[in-house]
N, CA, C, O and CB atoms as a CASP TS submission, in Angstrom:
PFRMAT TS
TARGET T0000
AUTHOR 0000-0000-0000
METHOD Language model
MODEL 1
PARENT N/A
ATOM      1  N   UNK     1     117.373 122.416 115.665  1.00  0.00           N
ATOM      2  CA  UNK     1     117.828 123.589 116.382  1.00  0.00           C
ATOM      3  C   UNK     1     118.525 124.566 115.439  1.00  0.00           C
ATOM      4  O   UNK     1     118.216 125.758 115.450  1.00  0.00           O
ATOM      5  CB  UNK     1     118.763 123.186 117.515  1.00  0.00           C
ATOM      6  N   UNK     2     119.433 124.091 114.649  1.00  0.00           N
ATOM      7  CA  UNK     2     120.144 124.968 113.714  1.00  0.00           C
ATOM      8  C   UNK     2     119.181 125.503 112.658  1.00  0.00           C
ATOM      9  O   UNK     2     119.279 126.661 112.253  1.00  0.00           O
ATOM     10  CB  UNK     2     121.316 124.216 113.040  1.00  0.00           C
ATOM     11  N   UNK     3     118.255 124.659 112.214  1.00  0.00           N
ATOM     12  CA  UNK     3     117.288 125.078 111.197  1.00  0.00           C
ATOM     13  C   UNK     3     116.420 126.226 111.709  1.00  0.00           C
ATOM     14  O   UNK     3     116.174 127.185 110.977  1.00  0.00           O
ATOM     15  CB  UNK     3     116.404 123.893 110.778  1.00  0.00           C
ATOM     16  N   UNK     4     115.953 126.142 112.956  1.00  0.00           N
ATOM     17  CA  UNK     4     115.119 127.212 113.503  1.00  0.00           C
ATOM     18  C   UNK     4     115.924 128.495 113.707  1.00  0.00           C
ATOM     19  O   UNK     4     115.393 129.592 113.535  1.00  0.00           O
ATOM     20  CB  UNK     4     114.492 126.772 114.829  1.00  0.00           C
ATOM     21  N   UNK     5     117.179 128.368 114.066  1.00  0.00           N
ATOM     22  CA  UNK     5     118.047 129.533 114.226  1.00  0.00           C
ATOM     23  C   UNK     5     118.239 130.237 112.884  1.00  0.00           C
ATOM     24  O   UNK     5     118.144 131.462 112.804  1.00  0.00           O
ATOM     25  CB  UNK     5     119.413 129.117 114.817  1.00  0.00           C
ATOM     26  N   UNK     6     118.505 129.473 111.843  1.00  0.00           N
ATOM     27  CA  UNK     6     118.670 130.051 110.506  1.00  0.00           C
ATOM     28  C   UNK     6     117.379 130.695 110.026  1.00  0.00           C
ATOM     29  O   UNK     6     117.414 131.754 109.398  1.00  0.00           O
ATOM     30  CB  UNK     6     119.120 128.979 109.509  1.00  0.00           C
ATOM     31  N   UNK     7     116.246 130.077 110.310  1.00  0.00           N
ATOM     32  CA  UNK     7     114.957 130.650 109.913  1.00  0.00           C
ATOM     33  C   UNK     7     114.741 132.003 110.578  1.00  0.00           C
ATOM     34  O   UNK     7     114.242 132.927 109.936  1.00  0.00           O
ATOM     35  CB  UNK     7     113.807 129.695 110.272  1.00  0.00           C
ATOM     36  N   UNK     8     115.107 132.139 111.852  1.00  0.00           N
ATOM     37  CA  UNK     8     114.966 133.415 112.551  1.00  0.00           C
ATOM     38  C   UNK     8     115.870 134.482 111.949  1.00  0.00           C
ATOM     39  O   UNK     8     115.491 135.652 111.895  1.00  0.00           O
ATOM     40  CB  UNK     8     115.279 133.245 114.032  1.00  0.00           C
ATOM     41  N   UNK     9     117.051 134.098 111.500  1.00  0.00           N
ATOM     42  CA  UNK     9     117.983 135.063 110.920  1.00  0.00           C
ATOM     43  C   UNK     9     117.471 135.630 109.601  1.00  0.00           C
ATOM     44  O   UNK     9     117.726 136.792 109.287  1.00  0.00           O
ATOM     45  CB  UNK     9     119.338 134.416 110.709  1.00  0.00           C
ATOM     46  N   UNK    10     116.752 134.817 108.828  1.00  0.00           N
ATOM     47  CA  UNK    10     116.322 135.236 107.509  1.00  0.00           C
ATOM     48  C   UNK    10     114.848 135.605 107.429  1.00  0.00           C
ATOM     49  O   UNK    10     114.363 135.953 106.352  1.00  0.00           O
ATOM     50  CB  UNK    10     116.611 134.161 106.536  1.00  0.00           C
ATOM     51  N   UNK    11     114.126 135.539 108.539  1.00  0.00           N
ATOM     52  CA  UNK    11     112.723 135.915 108.556  1.00  0.00           C
ATOM     53  C   UNK    11     112.632 137.432 108.665  1.00  0.00           C
ATOM     54  O   UNK    11     113.266 138.039 109.528  1.00  0.00           O
ATOM     55  CB  UNK    11     111.968 135.221 109.727  1.00  0.00           C
ATOM     56  N   UNK    12     111.847 138.035 107.794  1.00  0.00           N
ATOM     57  CA  UNK    12     111.688 139.486 107.807  1.00  0.00           C
ATOM     58  C   UNK    12     110.611 139.869 108.806  1.00  0.00           C
ATOM     59  O   UNK    12     109.448 139.495 108.654  1.00  0.00           O
ATOM     60  CB  UNK    12     111.339 140.018 106.400  1.00  0.00           C
ATOM     61  N   UNK    13     111.005 140.620 109.831  1.00  0.00           N
ATOM     62  CA  UNK    13     110.073 141.078 110.850  1.00  0.00           C
ATOM     63  C   UNK    13     110.181 142.580 111.028  1.00  0.00           C
ATOM     64  O   UNK    13     111.201 143.188 110.706  1.00  0.00           O
ATOM     65  CB  UNK    13     110.329 140.366 112.177  1.00  0.00           C
ATOM     66  N   UNK    14     109.121 143.161 111.540  1.00  0.00           N
ATOM     67  CA  UNK    14     109.092 144.594 111.816  1.00  0.00           C
ATOM     68  C   UNK    14     110.027 144.900 112.978  1.00  0.00           C
ATOM     69  O   UNK    14     109.950 144.235 114.011  1.00  0.00           O
ATOM     70  CB  UNK    14     107.650 145.072 112.129  1.00  0.00           C
ATOM     71  N   UNK    15     110.907 145.885 112.838  1.00  0.00           N
ATOM     72  CA  UNK    15     111.804 146.222 113.945  1.00  0.00           C
ATOM     73  C   UNK    15     111.069 146.860 115.123  1.00  0.00           C
ATOM     74  O   UNK    15     111.597 146.871 116.234  1.00  0.00           O
ATOM     75  CB  UNK    15     112.891 147.157 113.459  1.00  0.00           C
ATOM     76  N   UNK    16     109.872 147.387 114.910  1.00  0.00           N
ATOM     77  CA  UNK    16     109.122 148.038 115.987  1.00  0.00           C
ATOM     78  C   UNK    16     108.304 147.052 116.816  1.00  0.00           C
ATOM     79  O   UNK    16     108.302 147.127 118.045  1.00  0.00           O
ATOM     80  CB  UNK    16     108.205 149.092 115.410  1.00  0.00           C
ATOM     81  N   UNK    17     107.601 146.116 116.144  1.00  0.00           N
ATOM     82  CA  UNK    17     106.700 145.236 116.884  1.00  0.00           C
ATOM     83  C   UNK    17     107.059 143.759 116.771  1.00  0.00           C
ATOM     84  O   UNK    17     106.536 142.952 117.539  1.00  0.00           O
ATOM     85  CB  UNK    17     105.299 145.439 116.405  1.00  0.00           C
ATOM     86  N   UNK    18     107.932 143.377 115.842  1.00  0.00           N
ATOM     87  CA  UNK    18     108.362 141.992 115.710  1.00  0.00           C
ATOM     88  C   UNK    18     107.445 141.113 114.877  1.00  0.00           C
ATOM     89  O   UNK    18     107.734 139.928 114.711  1.00  0.00           O
ATOM     90  CB  UNK    18     108.497 141.400 117.046  1.00  0.00           C
ATOM     91  N   UNK    19     106.346 141.650 114.343  1.00  0.00           N
ATOM     92  CA  UNK    19     105.449 140.855 113.500  1.00  0.00           C
ATOM     93  C   UNK    19     106.097 140.603 112.146  1.00  0.00           C
ATOM     94  O   UNK    19     106.937 141.377 111.688  1.00  0.00           O
ATOM     95  CB  UNK    19     104.086 141.566 113.322  1.00  0.00           C
ATOM     96  N   UNK    20     105.691 139.506 111.515  1.00  0.00           N
ATOM     97  CA  UNK    20     106.204 139.167 110.190  1.00  0.00           C
ATOM     98  C   UNK    20     105.730 140.201 109.174  1.00  0.00           C
ATOM     99  O   UNK    20     104.578 140.635 109.205  1.00  0.00           O
ATOM    100  CB  UNK    20     105.753 137.746 109.772  1.00  0.00           C
ATOM    101  N   UNK    21     106.626 140.587 108.278  1.00  0.00           N
ATOM    102  CA  UNK    21     106.275 141.534 107.225  1.00  0.00           C
ATOM    103  C   UNK    21     105.495 140.830 106.122  1.00  0.00           C
ATOM    104  O   UNK    21     105.748 139.664 105.819  1.00  0.00           O
ATOM    105  CB  UNK    21     107.539 142.199 106.649  1.00  0.00           C
ATOM    106  N   UNK    22     104.558 141.537 105.532  1.00  0.00           N
ATOM    107  CA  UNK    22     103.762 141.021 104.420  1.00  0.00           C
ATOM    108  C   UNK    22     104.461 141.431 103.129  1.00  0.00           C
ATOM    109  O   UNK    22     104.692 142.617 102.893  1.00  0.00           O
ATOM    110  CB  UNK    22     102.277 141.557 104.466  1.00  0.00           C
ATOM    111  N   UNK    23     104.796 140.449 102.296  1.00  0.00           N
ATOM    112  CA  UNK    23     105.522 140.715 101.058  1.00  0.00           C
ATOM    113  C   UNK    23     104.585 140.712  99.860  1.00  0.00           C
ATOM    114  O   UNK    23     103.633 139.934  99.792  1.00  0.00           O
ATOM    115  CB  UNK    23     106.629 139.687 100.860  1.00  0.00           C
ATOM    116  N   UNK    24     104.876 141.593  98.925  1.00  0.00           N
ATOM    117  CA  UNK    24     104.167 141.598  97.644  1.00  0.00           C
ATOM    118  C   UNK    24     105.166 141.979  96.562  1.00  0.00           C
ATOM    119  O   UNK    24     106.144 142.685  96.812  1.00  0.00           O
ATOM    120  CB  UNK    24     102.943 142.588  97.661  1.00  0.00           C
ATOM    121  N   UNK    25     104.901 141.501  95.366  1.00  0.00           N
ATOM    122  CA  UNK    25     105.828 141.715  94.262  1.00  0.00           C
ATOM    123  C   UNK    25     105.044 142.137  93.023  1.00  0.00           C
ATOM    124  O   UNK    25     103.928 141.673  92.790  1.00  0.00           O
ATOM    125  CB  UNK    25     106.662 140.434  93.979  1.00  0.00           C
ATOM    126  N   UNK    26     105.651 143.031  92.227  1.00  0.00           N
ATOM    127  CA  UNK    26     105.069 143.385  90.939  1.00  0.00           C
ATOM    128  C   UNK    26     106.171 143.352  89.887  1.00  0.00           C
ATOM    129  O   UNK    26     107.267 142.862  90.157  1.00  0.00           O
ATOM    130  CB  UNK    26     104.384 144.789  90.993  1.00  0.00           C
ATOM    131  N   UNK    27     105.898 143.858  88.715  1.00  0.00           N
ATOM    132  CA  UNK    27     106.843 143.731  87.609  1.00  0.00           C
ATOM    133  C   UNK    27     108.130 144.537  87.781  1.00  0.00           C
ATOM    134  O   UNK    27     109.137 144.219  87.149  1.00  0.00           O
ATOM    135  CB  UNK    27     106.178 144.146  86.348  1.00  0.00           C
ATOM    136  N   UNK    28     108.118 145.569  88.619  1.00  0.00           N
ATOM    137  CA  UNK    28     109.328 146.386  88.763  1.00  0.00           C
ATOM    138  C   UNK    28     110.017 146.258  90.112  1.00  0.00           C
ATOM    139  O   UNK    28     111.124 146.772  90.278  1.00  0.00           O
ATOM    140  CB  UNK    28     108.989 147.813  88.534  1.00  0.00           C
ATOM    141  N   UNK    29     109.393 145.583  91.092  1.00  0.00           N
ATOM    142  CA  UNK    29     110.039 145.467  92.397  1.00  0.00           C
ATOM    143  C   UNK    29     109.191 144.725  93.406  1.00  0.00           C
ATOM    144  O   UNK    29     108.221 144.053  93.054  1.00  0.00           O
ATOM    145  CB  UNK    29     110.367 146.828  92.930  1.00  0.00           C
ATOM    146  N   UNK    30     109.578 144.857  94.689  1.00  0.00           N
ATOM    147  CA  UNK    30     108.844 144.196  95.754  1.00  0.00           C
ATOM    148  C   UNK    30     108.662 145.148  96.919  1.00  0.00           C
ATOM    149  O   UNK    30     109.396 146.125  97.070  1.00  0.00           O
ATOM    150  CB  UNK    30     109.566 142.920  96.206  1.00  0.00           C
ATOM    151  N   UNK    31     107.659 144.839  97.747  1.00  0.00           N
ATOM    152  CA  UNK    31     107.346 145.630  98.929  1.00  0.00           C
ATOM    153  C   UNK    31     107.148 144.688 100.106  1.00  0.00           C
ATOM    154  O   UNK    31     106.525 143.636  99.963  1.00  0.00           O
ATOM    155  CB  UNK    31     106.085 146.510  98.701  1.00  0.00           C
ATOM    156  N   UNK    32     107.672 145.058 101.264  1.00  0.00           N
ATOM    157  CA  UNK    32     107.452 144.326 102.514  1.00  0.00           C
ATOM    158  C   UNK    32     106.904 145.330 103.515  1.00  0.00           C
ATOM    159  O   UNK    32     107.519 146.365 103.771  1.00  0.00           O
ATOM    160  CB  UNK    32     108.781 143.638 103.046  1.00  0.00           C
ATOM    161  N   UNK    33     105.731 145.014 104.084  1.00  0.00           N
ATOM    162  CA  UNK    33     105.033 145.957 104.948  1.00  0.00           C
ATOM    163  C   UNK    33     104.637 145.314 106.271  1.00  0.00           C
ATOM    164  O   UNK    33     104.228 144.153 106.303  1.00  0.00           O
ATOM    165  CB  UNK    33     103.800 146.500 104.243  1.00  0.00           C
ATOM    166  N   UNK    34     104.756 146.059 107.349  1.00  0.00           N
ATOM    167  CA  UNK    34     104.281 145.624 108.664  1.00  0.00           C
ATOM    168  C   UNK    34     102.752 145.700 108.658  1.00  0.00           C
ATOM    169  O   UNK    34     102.194 146.686 108.175  1.00  0.00           O
ATOM    170  CB  UNK    34     104.895 146.510 109.822  1.00  0.00           C
ATOM    171  N   UNK    35     102.055 144.674 109.187  1.00  0.00           N
ATOM    172  CA  UNK    35     100.596 144.720 109.232  1.00  0.00           C
ATOM    173  C   UNK    35     100.062 145.896 110.068  1.00  0.00           C
ATOM    174  O   UNK    35      98.936 146.343 109.851  1.00  0.00           O
ATOM    175  CB  UNK    35     100.064 143.412 109.792  1.00  0.00           C
ATOM    176  N   UNK    36     100.851 146.392 111.009  1.00  0.00           N
ATOM    177  CA  UNK    36     100.443 147.518 111.856  1.00  0.00           C
ATOM    178  C   UNK    36     100.910 148.865 111.296  1.00  0.00           C
ATOM    179  O   UNK    36     100.727 149.901 111.936  1.00  0.00           O
ATOM    180  CB  UNK    36     100.991 147.332 113.268  1.00  0.00           C
ATOM    181  N   UNK    37     101.513 148.850 110.102  1.00  0.00           N
ATOM    182  CA  UNK    37     101.980 150.059 109.405  1.00  0.00           C
ATOM    183  C   UNK    37     103.130 150.769 110.133  1.00  0.00           C
ATOM    184  O   UNK    37     103.273 151.987 110.024  1.00  0.00           O
ATOM    185  CB  UNK    37     100.822 151.027 109.233  1.00  0.00           C
ATOM    186  N   UNK    38     103.951 150.009 110.876  1.00  0.00           N
ATOM    187  CA  UNK    38     105.116 150.594 111.541  1.00  0.00           C
ATOM    188  C   UNK    38     106.292 150.772 110.579  1.00  0.00           C
ATOM    189  O   UNK    38     107.115 151.669 110.764  1.00  0.00           O
ATOM    190  CB  UNK    38     105.540 149.721 112.718  1.00  0.00           C
ATOM    191  N   UNK    39     106.373 149.924 109.560  1.00  0.00           N
ATOM    192  CA  UNK    39     107.593 149.811 108.759  1.00  0.00           C
ATOM    193  C   UNK    39     107.245 149.338 107.346  1.00  0.00           C
ATOM    194  O   UNK    39     106.329 148.538 107.158  1.00  0.00           O
ATOM    195  CB  UNK    39     108.601 148.836 109.427  1.00  0.00           C
ATOM    196  N   UNK    40     107.980 149.839 106.365  1.00  0.00           N
ATOM    197  CA  UNK    40     107.771 149.423 104.975  1.00  0.00           C
ATOM    198  C   UNK    40     109.099 149.476 104.235  1.00  0.00           C
ATOM    199  O   UNK    40     109.837 150.456 104.332  1.00  0.00           O
ATOM    200  CB  UNK    40     106.711 150.325 104.271  1.00  0.00           C
ATOM    201  N   UNK    41     109.397 148.415 103.495  1.00  0.00           N
ATOM    202  CA  UNK    41     110.575 148.360 102.629  1.00  0.00           C
ATOM    203  C   UNK    41     110.097 148.251 101.188  1.00  0.00           C
ATOM    204  O   UNK    41     109.194 147.471 100.885  1.00  0.00           O
ATOM    205  CB  UNK    41     111.510 147.157 103.005  1.00  0.00           C
ATOM    206  N   UNK    42     110.695 149.026 100.311  1.00  0.00           N
ATOM    207  CA  UNK    42     110.406 148.933  98.881  1.00  0.00           C
ATOM    208  C   UNK    42     111.726 148.802  98.146  1.00  0.00           C
ATOM    209  O   UNK    42     112.686 149.506  98.459  1.00  0.00           O
ATOM    210  CB  UNK    42     109.597 150.176  98.373  1.00  0.00           C
ATOM    211  N   UNK    43     111.781 147.912  97.178  1.00  0.00           N
ATOM    212  CA  UNK    43     112.995 147.729  96.391  1.00  0.00           C
ATOM    213  C   UNK    43     112.628 147.665  94.917  1.00  0.00           C
ATOM    214  O   UNK    43     111.780 146.874  94.504  1.00  0.00           O
ATOM    215  CB  UNK    43     113.756 146.449  96.826  1.00  0.00           C
ATOM    216  N   UNK    44     113.278 148.506  94.142  1.00  0.00           N
ATOM    217  CA  UNK    44     113.060 148.549  92.698  1.00  0.00           C
ATOM    218  C   UNK    44     114.410 148.324  92.030  1.00  0.00           C
ATOM    219  O   UNK    44     115.126 149.274  91.716  1.00  0.00           O
ATOM    220  CB  UNK    44     112.412 149.916  92.244  1.00  0.00           C
ATOM    221  N   UNK    45     114.750 147.050  91.817  1.00  0.00           N
ATOM    222  CA  UNK    45     116.050 146.668  91.287  1.00  0.00           C
ATOM    223  C   UNK    45     116.367 147.280  89.940  1.00  0.00           C
ATOM    224  O   UNK    45     117.508 147.662  89.679  1.00  0.00           O
ATOM    225  CB  UNK    45     116.127 145.198  91.179  1.00  0.00           C
ATOM    226  N   UNK    46     115.366 147.374  89.089  1.00  0.00           N
ATOM    227  CA  UNK    46     115.569 147.940  87.754  1.00  0.00           C
ATOM    228  C   UNK    46     116.019 149.391  87.856  1.00  0.00           C
ATOM    229  O   UNK    46     116.830 149.856  87.055  1.00  0.00           O
ATOM    230  CB  UNK    46     114.278 147.838  86.917  1.00  0.00           C
ATOM    231  N   UNK    47     115.493 150.096  88.836  1.00  0.00           N
ATOM    232  CA  UNK    47     115.834 151.506  89.020  1.00  0.00           C
ATOM    233  C   UNK    47     117.016 151.709  89.966  1.00  0.00           C
ATOM    234  O   UNK    47     117.561 152.810  90.050  1.00  0.00           O
ATOM    235  CB  UNK    47     114.632 152.258  89.545  1.00  0.00           C
ATOM    236  N   UNK    48     117.418 150.645  90.684  1.00  0.00           N
ATOM    237  CA  UNK    48     118.496 150.764  91.656  1.00  0.00           C
ATOM    238  C   UNK    48     118.080 151.540  92.894  1.00  0.00           C
ATOM    239  O   UNK    48     118.898 152.239  93.493  1.00  0.00           O
ATOM    240  CB  UNK    48     119.687 151.424  91.022  1.00  0.00           C
ATOM    241  N   UNK    49     116.807 151.421  93.285  1.00  0.00           N
ATOM    242  CA  UNK    49     116.274 152.193  94.405  1.00  0.00           C
ATOM    243  C   UNK    49     115.815 151.259  95.519  1.00  0.00           C
ATOM    244  O   UNK    49     115.170 150.243  95.259  1.00  0.00           O
ATOM    245  CB  UNK    49     115.107 153.090  93.943  1.00  0.00           C
ATOM    246  N   UNK    50     116.155 151.611  96.777  1.00  0.00           N
ATOM    247  CA  UNK    50     115.725 150.877  97.966  1.00  0.00           C
ATOM    248  C   UNK    50     115.210 151.917  98.952  1.00  0.00           C
ATOM    249  O   UNK    50     115.951 152.819  99.343  1.00  0.00           O
ATOM    250  CB  UNK    50     116.900 150.007  98.588  1.00  0.00           C
ATOM    251  N   UNK    51     113.943 151.802  99.362  1.00  0.00           N
ATOM    252  CA  UNK    51     113.303 152.792 100.234  1.00  0.00           C
ATOM    253  C   UNK    51     112.842 152.099 101.512  1.00  0.00           C
ATOM    254  O   UNK    51     112.226 151.035 101.454  1.00  0.00           O
ATOM    255  CB  UNK    51     112.098 153.487  99.513  1.00  0.00           C
ATOM    256  N   UNK    52     113.136 152.694 102.663  1.00  0.00           N
ATOM    257  CA  UNK    52     112.647 152.207 103.955  1.00  0.00           C
ATOM    258  C   UNK    52     111.843 153.345 104.577  1.00  0.00           C
ATOM    259  O   UNK    52     112.334 154.465 104.714  1.00  0.00           O
ATOM    260  CB  UNK    52     113.837 151.743 104.906  1.00  0.00           C
ATOM    261  N   UNK    53     110.599 153.039 104.950  1.00  0.00           N
ATOM    262  CA  UNK    53     109.706 154.035 105.546  1.00  0.00           C
ATOM    263  C   UNK    53     109.289 153.546 106.922  1.00  0.00           C
ATOM    264  O   UNK    53     108.878 152.397 107.079  1.00  0.00           O
ATOM    265  CB  UNK    53     108.455 154.295 104.645  1.00  0.00           C
ATOM    266  N   UNK    54     109.394 154.408 107.912  1.00  0.00           N
ATOM    267  CA  UNK    54     108.917 154.100 109.259  1.00  0.00           C
ATOM    268  C   UNK    54     107.668 154.930 109.475  1.00  0.00           C
ATOM    269  O   UNK    54     107.725 156.159 109.525  1.00  0.00           O
ATOM    270  CB  UNK    54     110.012 154.397 110.363  1.00  0.00           C
ATOM    271  N   UNK    55     106.535 154.248 109.603  1.00  0.00           N
ATOM    272  CA  UNK    55     105.257 154.941 109.754  1.00  0.00           C
ATOM    273  C   UNK    55     104.760 154.917 111.172  1.00  0.00           C
ATOM    274  O   UNK    55     105.482 154.553 112.101  1.00  0.00           O
ATOM    275  CB  UNK    55     104.224 154.334 108.855  1.00  0.00           C
ATOM    276  N   UNK    56     103.518 155.310 111.324  1.00  0.00           N
ATOM    277  CA  UNK    56     102.873 155.289 112.642  1.00  0.00           C
ATOM    278  C   UNK    56     101.769 154.245 112.617  1.00  0.00           C
ATOM    279  O   UNK    56     101.276 153.898 111.543  1.00  0.00           O
ATOM    280  CB  UNK    56     102.301 156.698 113.025  1.00  0.00           C
ATOM    281  N   UNK    57     101.374 153.741 113.773  1.00  0.00           N
ATOM    282  CA  UNK    57     100.324 152.729 113.819  1.00  0.00           C
ATOM    283  C   UNK    57      99.009 153.246 113.262  1.00  0.00           C
ATOM    284  O   UNK    57      98.705 154.434 113.367  1.00  0.00           O
ATOM    285  CB  UNK    57     100.123 152.252 115.238  1.00  0.00           C
ATOM    286  N   UNK    58      98.233 152.350 112.671  1.00  0.00           N
ATOM    287  CA  UNK    58      96.902 152.716 112.171  1.00  0.00           C
ATOM    288  C   UNK    58      95.957 152.875 113.338  1.00  0.00           C
ATOM    289  O   UNK    58      96.081 152.191 114.354  1.00  0.00           O
ATOM    290  CB  UNK    58      96.361 151.658 111.178  1.00  0.00           C
ATOM    291  N   UNK    59      95.013 153.783 113.183  1.00  0.00           N
ATOM    292  CA  UNK    59      94.009 153.994 114.236  1.00  0.00           C
ATOM    293  C   UNK    59      92.657 153.611 113.715  1.00  0.00           C
ATOM    294  O   UNK    59      91.666 153.711 114.439  1.00  0.00           O
ATOM    295  CB  UNK    59      93.999 155.455 114.727  1.00  0.00           C
TER
END
């Protein structure tokens, strides 16, 4: 019970639809994207930049 609660707290989900975000990483940072294109997080630690984009659903 506690394990599942902790997993929910740390699981990255889209704030619009609740689906799990798809993560990818490259040499300068990481990206987490909603499969429906509602939300995107980008982090570039080397540059000190964190970007959050709220998009629209794909058609």
